[in-house]
C-alpha angles and dihedrals in degrees: 000000000000091000091048091050090048092051090048091051092049092049091049091048091051091051091050091050091049091051091048091051091051091048089057091056140278117301110262114257087233093057126093141061110349089210092063129061106203115200132163144210143176128220138174095254092161132035134037096325097045087105086070100034099050098052094040090053089047092054094052092043091053091055095046090049091051091050092050089049088057093050102278128255108334088331095315120120118229115234105192111189111199126188133186114245096175086224090288121137094208092051089047092057090053090047090051090054092051094046093050103033102033106023095036098221117181094210145004104240135187093351129158138238139051106220091030095053094040090057089064097052098094091055104031103035104025106031103029099027091223111152123238108215133189098348120174106239136031141131137235093275089066093064106021096099103014116251121219110258097006116114127165141185103191118103106237119256089238090059089048088055091051089052091050093051091051094044098053091046094050088050087062104259115152098174115045128182119199113204112195142165116256104242113108093248090062095040093053091054093045091053092063095060097071097053091043092051093048090048088062095039118009091200095063116112116213125187130179129222116197119211127192110258115265094011110170102183105069098170095102090043093053090046087061091045090051092050091051091057095208125188088220138008124215118200123208094178141114120269093259092049090048091054091050091049094050096047093050092045089055091051092050094044098246105158104173111130114261128218131185143182125246099288088056092057096075137123088241089064090057094043094050098035100044116178091355089074095063110124094014111151123207146156125250138190092222140028120279112279086226094061120120105233132112098254093051091045089053089053094050092047093050093048089053091049103040106021104028094161094059127074121243094240139133095283095051088045090056089058092044092052093049092050094045093050090053092051093047091054097039093054090062090066113107105206134005117000104232137152089265097047092047091052091050092047092053092048090059100035113127134175095006104178118190091174091229101063139030119301108266126225124181134181144170091282098023112076097156105079099207147004093195127122141189125230115223133180135191112247123170090348096308135099112245129186119244114210123317133311113292137192115243120227116272119266121243 
């Protein structure tokens, strides 16, 4: 009984000390063990978008594990704290508070989600001054003008749309049909394609066909596509929707070449679409995971070693690139790795080459590291890179 009472007393004392510490203010994000760099992230690890969140987390985790196995960043171990936000903005705000106030992370790194991440900005960026680095997602308002502490490496969807409009026109299309899901995020991207195409060739005609989000029966959609008789079709759809579109188009004999933005260029498209995906052209943020170069080989080897249950595909490569870019910039810091030193390091980061994505360049007023993209095409059931990274035309 005496031991139990003693343990109870110690536990109560610890709780009182914790409350007292919290009453004095949240621990500074720069405080803690100088041998550990604690960073955080949120992903949709459950729910409808877990098929994106789980592999992207795995790709980043594989890189961080490989860095720790080599001794960390300048001798400091990376402690990457990841939480499931189920793709919900409200949950993400609560997660952000726990990561910053309780876990003491110095940055949010390689995280996922546009509306979810944006919901945390008032607390994370503005109140706590904790940087958000290399998130997947975002829109032009994030970077135009630049926000303190926010740095990205994903070419914006609007710039992807500009690249698609230019690409189909340069391939000779005169009559383009853009098939897109109906949520505003898809519509806003689809709207950019017409002006971009006409900027390259004023005679090009571009029409849009809206489809209810997560439609599975594409037979009526393809009937409308067939009636439109386009020279080319551009898809602003999810991978599953793209596969449904392609399979039905094959059944109905629609042979117009098909192009898509980065979410279309996924392994899931090939798995679900099968032979109907052959010849599909798309844009990507990274090289093809099937490419034969040293940086991609390193990625495939690490995925096999550290995340054996996840495929070495585009989505895992997105996570890998985001993690690698962070490490490359963090290792330039001479001294403690804090929220402040990371922000300074990103502001001055130049020629950051992950080997799997475009070379990144940041500056005081440039917080999006690249606008470059990679063209990929399906050949023999695999995504293959076409040429090198390129810069899309500017948007009006």
